[in-house]
C-alpha positions in Angstrom: 184.3 -4.0 -44.1 186.0 -5.8 -47.3 189.7 -6.6 -47.4 190.4 -9.4 -44.4 187.0 -10.0 -44.2 186.3 -11.3 -47.0 189.8 -13.6 -47.3 188.5 -15.4 -43.6 184.8 -16.2 -45.0 186.3 -17.7 -48.3 189.2 -19.7 -46.1 186.6 -20.8 -43.4 183.7 -21.6 -46.2 186.9 -24.2 -46.6 186.4 -27.6 -44.6 189.9 -28.5 -45.7 192.2 -28.6 -42.5 194.4 -26.7 -44.1 192.7 -23.9 -45.3 190.8 -23.1 -41.6 194.8 -23.0 -40.1 195.7 -20.8 -42.7 192.7 -18.7 -41.8 193.8 -19.0 -37.8 198.0 -18.2 -39.1 196.5 -15.2 -41.6 194.0 -13.6 -38.6 197.3 -14.2 -36.0 199.1 -12.3 -38.6 197.2 -9.4 -39.2 196.0 -8.6 -35.7 199.0 -9.4 -33.5 201.6 -9.6 -36.4 203.1 -6.0 -35.5 203.6 -6.4 -31.7 204.8 -9.8 -31.8 207.5 -8.3 -34.7 208.1 -5.4 -32.1 208.9 -7.0 -29.0 210.9 -10.1 -30.2 212.9 -7.4 -31.8 213.8 -5.6 -28.6 214.3 -8.8 -26.8 216.6 -9.9 -29.4 218.7 -6.8 -29.6 218.6 -6.7 -25.9 219.5 -10.7 -26.0 222.4 -9.6 -28.1 223.4 -7.0 -25.8 223.9 -9.2 -23.0 225.5 -12.2 -24.5 228.4 -8.9 -25.9 228.7 -6.9 -22.9 228.9 -6.3 -19.3 227.6 -3.1 -19.3 224.2 -3.6 -17.6 224.0 0.3 -17.1 223.4 1.3 -21.0 221.5 -1.5 -21.4 218.9 0.0 -19.0 219.8 3.2 -20.5 218.4 1.6 -24.1 215.6 -0.4 -22.9 214.3 2.8 -20.7 214.3 4.9 -24.3 212.6 1.9 -25.8 209.8 2.0 -22.9 209.0 5.6 -22.8 209.2 6.0 -26.2 206.2 3.1 -26.8 204.2 4.0 -23.3 204.2 7.6 -24.2 203.8 7.6 -27.9 200.5 5.7 -27.7 199.0 7.8 -24.5 199.4 10.5 -26.8 198.5 9.2 -29.7 195.6 6.6 -28.7 192.7 9.8 -28.7 193.7 10.9 -32.0 193.6 7.5 -33.3 190.0 6.7 -32.3 188.9 10.3 -33.6 190.6 9.6 -36.7 189.2 6.4 -37.1 185.7 7.3 -37.1 186.6 9.8 -39.7 187.6 7.5 -42.1 185.3 5.1 -41.6 182.6 7.5 -42.4 184.7 9.0 -45.5 185.0 5.7 -47.0 181.0 5.2 -45.9 179.9 7.7 -48.3 182.7 7.6 -50.9 184.7 11.0 -50.6 187.6 9.0 -50.5 189.7 12.8 -51.2 189.7 13.6 -47.4 191.7 10.2 -46.3 194.6 11.9 -47.8 194.1 15.3 -46.5 193.7 14.3 -42.9 196.6 12.2 -42.8 198.6 15.0 -43.7 196.7 17.0 -41.4 197.0 14.4 -38.4 200.2 14.0 -38.9 201.2 17.4 -38.5 199.7 17.7 -35.6 201.3 14.6 -34.2 204.5 15.4 -35.5 204.9 18.9 -33.7 202.8 17.4 -30.8 205.9 14.7 -29.8 208.7 16.8 -31.2 207.6 19.7 -28.7 206.7 16.8 -25.8 209.8 15.1 -26.4 212.0 18.8 -26.6 211.1 19.6 -23.6 211.4 16.4 -22.1 215.3 15.8 -23.3 216.3 19.3 -22.6 218.2 19.3 -19.5 219.2 16.0 -19.1 222.2 14.8 -18.9 222.8 13.1 -22.2 225.1 13.5 -25.3 223.3 15.7 -27.8 223.2 13.1 -30.6 221.5 10.4 -27.7 218.6 13.2 -27.4 218.4 13.7 -31.0 217.8 10.4 -31.5 215.6 9.2 -28.9 213.4 12.3 -30.1 213.5 11.1 -33.1 212.9 7.6 -32.3 209.8 9.2 -30.3 208.4 11.2 -33.0 208.7 7.9 -35.7 207.0 5.5 -33.6 204.0 8.3 -33.0 203.3 8.8 -36.7 203.7 5.1 -37.3 200.5 4.4 -34.5 199.0 6.8 -36.8 200.0 5.2 -40.5 198.9 2.1 -38.7 195.1 3.6 -38.2 194.9 4.2 -41.8 196.2 1.2 -43.1 194.1 -1.0 -40.1 190.8 0.6 -41.5 191.1 -0.2 -45.5 192.3 -3.8 -43.5 195.7 -3.6 -44.9 196.8 -5.4 -41.9 199.5 -7.7 -43.7 201.8 -4.7 -44.8 202.0 -4.0 -41.5 202.7 -6.7 -40.5 205.5 -6.9 -42.8 206.5 -3.5 -42.0 207.7 -4.0 -38.6 209.3 -7.3 -39.5 211.1 -6.5 -42.4 211.9 -3.3 -40.0 213.1 -5.6 -37.5 215.2 -7.5 -38.9 217.2 -3.9 -40.4 217.8 -3.7 -36.7 218.9 -6.9 -35.9 221.3 -6.9 -39.2 222.9 -3.4 -38.0 223.0 -4.5 -34.3 225.1 -7.7 -35.2 227.2 -5.3 -37.3 227.5 -2.3 -34.7 229.2 -5.0 -32.4 232.4 -5.8 -34.6 231.9 -2.5 -36.0 230.9 0.1 -33.6 230.5 4.0 -34.3 233.0 5.7 -32.1 230.9 8.0 -30.2 232.0 9.4 -26.6 229.9 8.3 -24.7 227.6 5.6 -24.1 229.1 4.1 -27.4 226.6 0.4 -26.5 223.7 2.3 -25.9 224.0 4.7 -28.7 225.0 2.1 -31.3 221.8 -0.2 -30.9 220.1 2.8 -30.6 221.2 3.4 -33.5 220.3 0.5 -35.4 216.9 0.1 -33.7 215.7 4.0 -35.3 217.0 3.1 -38.8 214.7 -0.3 -38.4 211.3 1.7 -37.4 212.6 3.8 -40.5 212.1 1.6 -42.6 209.0 0.3 -41.0 207.6 4.1 -41.7 209.1 3.8 -45.0 207.2 1.2 -46.3 203.8 1.9 -44.2 204.1 5.3 -46.1 204.7 4.1 -49.7 201.1 1.5 -48.7 199.7 4.3 -48.0 200.8 6.9 -50.8 199.7 3.6 -53.3 196.6 3.5 -51.7 195.2 6.6 -51.3 196.4 8.6 -54.5 193.8 11.4 -54.7 193.1 14.2 -52.0 191.4 17.8 -51.4 192.6 20.8 -49.0 190.6 19.9 -46.3 193.6 18.4 -44.0 191.6 19.9 -40.5 188.7 18.6 -41.0 188.6 15.7 -39.2 188.7 18.1 -35.9 185.8 19.4 -35.8 184.7 15.5 -34.7 186.4 16.8 -31.3 183.3 18.7 -30.7 181.2 16.4 -33.0 181.8 13.2 -30.8 183.7 14.7 -27.7 183.5 11.3 -25.9 185.5 9.2 -28.6 188.4 11.3 -27.9 188.2 10.2 -23.8 187.4 6.7 -24.8 191.2 6.2 -26.4 192.6 8.4 -23.4 191.1 7.2 -20.8 191.5 3.1 -21.9 195.2 4.7 -22.7 196.5 5.8 -19.5 194.4 3.0 -18.1 196.4 0.5 -19.7 199.6 2.3 -18.3 198.8 3.1 -14.9 199.5 0.5 -12.9 203.1 1.0 -14.8 204.1 4.2 -14.2 202.4 4.0 -10.7 205.0 1.3 -10.1 208.3 3.2 -11.8 208.1 5.0 -8.4 207.6 1.7 -6.3 210.3 -0.3 -4.2 210.9 -1.9 -7.9 211.5 1.4 -9.4 214.7 2.3 -11.1 216.4 5.3 -11.7 218.6 5.5 -15.4 221.1 8.2 -15.7 217.9 10.7 -13.6 216.2 10.5 -17.4 214.1 7.6 -16.9 212.4 5.3 -14.5 210.6 2.4 -14.8 210.2 -1.2 -13.0 212.0 -3.1 -14.6 210.9 -6.5 -13.5 207.2 -5.1 -13.2 207.0 -4.3 -16.2 208.5 -7.2 -17.5 205.9 -9.6 -15.9 203.0 -7.0 -17.2 204.0 -7.5 -20.6 204.8 -10.7 -21.4 200.9 -11.6 -19.4 200.0 -9.4 -22.7 201.3 -11.3 -24.9 199.4 -14.6 -23.3 196.0 -12.9 -24.7 197.1 -12.7 -28.2 194.9 -16.1 -28.7 191.8 -13.5 -27.4 192.2 -11.2 -30.0 193.0 -13.7 -33.4 189.6 -15.4 -32.3 187.6 -12.4 -31.7 188.8 -10.4 -35.2 187.9 -14.0 -36.8 184.4 -13.7 -35.2 183.9 -10.6 -36.0 184.7 -10.9 -39.3 183.1 -13.6 -40.0 179.7 -14.4 -38.0 178.7 -10.8 -36.1 178.9 -7.9 -38.5 177.0 -10.5 -41.1 174.4 -10.1 -38.2 175.1 -6.5 -37.0 174.4 -5.7 -41.3 171.3 -7.5 -41.1 169.9 -5.9 -37.9 170.3 -2.1 -39.5 169.5 -2.9 -42.7 166.2 -4.2 -41.1 166.1 -1.3 -38.9 167.6 1.1 -41.5 164.7 0.2 -44.7 161.6 -1.2 -44.5 161.4 -4.3 -41.8 159.0 -5.1 -39.8 159.1 -5.0 -35.9 158.8 -8.2 -36.0 161.7 -9.3 -38.4 163.6 -6.4 -36.7 163.3 -8.3 -33.2 164.4 -11.5 -34.6 167.6 -10.0 -36.5 168.4 -8.6 -32.9 167.8 -12.1 -31.2 170.1 -13.6 -33.7 173.0 -10.5 -33.2 172.6 -11.1 -29.5 172.8 -14.9 -29.6 176.1 -14.5 -32.0 177.5 -11.3 -29.4 176.7 -14.2 -26.6 178.0 -17.1 -28.2 181.6 -15.6 -29.8 182.3 -14.0 -26.4 181.3 -17.2 -23.5 183.4 -19.0 -26.8 186.4 -16.5 -26.6 186.5 -16.5 -22.4 186.5 -20.3 -22.0 189.1 -20.7 -24.4 191.1 -17.7 -22.7 190.6 -19.0 -19.5 191.7 -22.6 -20.3 194.8 -20.9 -21.6 195.7 -18.6 -19.2 195.0 -21.5 -16.5 197.9 -23.7 -18.2 199.9 -21.1 -18.2 199.9 -20.3 -15.0 200.2 -23.8 -14.2 203.2 -24.0 -16.2 204.9 -20.9 -15.3 207.0 -21.8 -12.6 209.1 -25.1 -14.6 209.1 -22.3 -17.4 210.7 -19.8 -15.6 213.0 -21.5 -13.6 214.2 -22.8 -16.7 214.8 -19.3 -18.3 216.2 -18.0 -15.2 213.9 -15.9 -14.6 213.3 -14.4 -10.8 210.4 -15.6 -8.7 209.2 -11.8 -8.3 208.4 -11.4 -12.1 207.1 -15.1 -11.6 204.6 -14.0 -9.3 203.4 -10.8 -10.5 203.1 -12.5 -13.8 200.9 -15.4 -12.8 198.6 -12.2 -11.0 198.8 -9.9 -13.9 198.0 -13.1 -16.7 194.8 -12.8 -15.4 194.3 -8.9 -15.2 195.2 -9.4 -19.0 192.4 -12.0 -19.0 190.3 -9.2 -17.4 191.3 -6.6 -19.7 190.9 -7.8 -23.1 187.5 -8.5 -23.1 186.9 -4.7 -21.5 188.6 -3.6 -24.5 186.6 -6.2 -26.7 182.6 -5.1 -25.2 184.4 -1.3 -25.5 184.8 -2.1 -29.5 180.9 -4.0 -29.1 179.6 -1.0 -27.6 180.9 1.7 -30.3 179.6 -0.6 -32.5 176.5 0.1 -31.4 177.2 4.1 -31.3 176.8 3.8 -27.4 179.8 6.1 -26.7 178.6 7.1 -23.3 178.7 3.8 -22.1 181.8 3.0 -23.4 183.2 6.1 -22.3 182.1 4.9 -18.1 184.0 1.7 -18.7 187.2 3.3 -20.0 186.9 6.0 -17.1 186.4 3.3 -14.6 189.2 0.8 -15.8 192.0 3.9 -15.5 190.3 4.9 -12.2 189.8 1.5 -10.4 193.2 0.1 -11.6 195.1 3.5 -10.3 193.1 3.0 -7.3 193.6 -0.3 -6.6 197.4 0.3 -7.5 198.1 2.6 -5.1 196.2 0.7 -2.6 198.2 -2.4 -2.8 201.8 -0.5 -3.5 202.4 -0.1 0.4 201.3 -3.3 1.3 205.1 -4.7 -0.4 206.0 -7.1 -3.5 203.8 -10.1 -2.5 200.6 -7.6 -3.8 201.9 -6.1 -6.9 199.6 -7.1 -9.6 196.6 -6.8 -7.7 195.4 -3.7 -8.3 195.8 -4.1 -11.9 193.8 -7.6 -11.9 191.3 -6.4 -9.6 191.0 -2.9 -11.2 190.2 -4.7 -15.0 188.0 -7.7 -13.0 185.7 -5.0 -11.2 185.5 -3.3 -14.7 185.0 -6.1 -16.7 181.7 -7.1 -14.5 180.5 -3.4 -15.2 181.4 -4.0 -18.6 179.2 -6.8 -19.2 176.3 -6.0 -17.2 176.4 -2.9 -19.4 176.6 -4.9 -22.7 173.8 -6.9 -21.7 171.2 -4.0 -21.1 172.2 -2.4 -24.1 172.0 -5.4 -26.7 168.8 -6.5 -24.8 167.2 -2.9 -25.6 169.3 -1.6 -28.8 166.2 -1.5 -30.7 164.8 1.6 -28.5 167.8 2.9 -28.6 168.2 3.1 -32.6 165.2 4.6 -33.1 165.0 6.7 -29.8 168.7 8.2 -30.4 167.7 9.2 -34.2 167.1 13.3 -34.4 164.2 14.7 -35.6 165.9 17.6 -37.4 169.4 18.6 -38.2 171.2 20.5 -35.8 173.8 23.2 -36.6 177.1 22.1 -35.9 179.0 23.9 -33.0 182.1 24.3 -31.2 185.1 24.9 -30.9 186.6 22.4 -32.9 184.1 22.8 -35.8 185.1 26.7 -35.5 188.9 26.0 -35.7 188.4 23.0 -38.5 187.0 25.8 -40.5 189.7 28.4 -39.6 192.6 26.1 -40.6 190.9 24.5 -43.8 190.1 28.1 -45.4 194.0 29.1 -44.8 194.9 25.7 -46.6 197.9 23.8 -45.9 200.7 25.1 -43.8 
């Protein structure tokens, strides 16, 4: 837990206002920097397109390519991200650094092949020019690989380089888009969309190269066990499904809304709901303060209590010492969650109140404002569902985390399905109710787990070491014996 944790602790020990402000800015950069940079980049490109061109269809074509690349790359890579995160953490803990670079090569091969095949099958019969299909496919593969790279750099807390890579890549995309406006490449069809997509693809490629350079200079040693991490799917299968269910839950309402009356069909290639997607996307931006506060609380307070508790439980702590440490840890979780919830609730309610004037000033349609208002509440609940899942995983409560993520997926899908026929006034309620009910269940589970964590800590320990078995352990052995390919 080195890296950002040490930096934040050092900054927060200083009482100077400037130092604390710097700590929060640093936290904002590392927790939401890539996200903010990506959003700003895409919106600048869309603004430039709107300002210089009147062809709305080509703007929608570009937007559809971006939406599909981000949404489905996240769904495809999320299960692998959580598996590889656990694998890296374990290897770093036992200082088996040689496995890190090897696993990166293995997971990159799998993700590159998987995303390439999915994109190839999807775009094969679409009525788009070959060059546009090629650029769309490349963008999808590159973004998928970037999600994986971010896991490795995030594991060693190298967040600043991630933010810088997205900022530099975004600047290149914007500059190339401006250049292409005055000196466009003469594509035969969809020239505007193709030029912007090429500019964006170049920026993303630059981002990938920066991240790759940072990874290679950080992990410069390795071994030939490239597919050793696959065994974790058999060892810890719940992790794979937690990532899959939560990410599917995050996007399921958007995907279902693509087929609602708000959905549009772009060149028989993309279906999406720009009004609903925009409202929900803006709603996600409002929870950035929670992400910052959570990072600060985890790195500066909770982890010390967590480390003390498990240090006493693993070594020579008496029951009284362990119970006192558990109570301190419980108070830390309660304090930080309540403080973060209070702060985020005030921010959310303020945004809802001000949204009428802000959206009217920006000329945003009323329907987007109405969906945004209810989606903001959904995002408020959803971000705390994610935080509780992460805390449960800290305690190795994988079954409970799996239940919460599955509940989020099913409830969001069920409520969205129920409200779609009721009309536009009810759009967004499915996401809110799904997130709200899941949050209530998650809080109850967290309270139950934390109060009985000592029982779980000792009762879950195996009496003897069982031989590991499973199809993915067998597959990892086979692939590792064959060496890299």
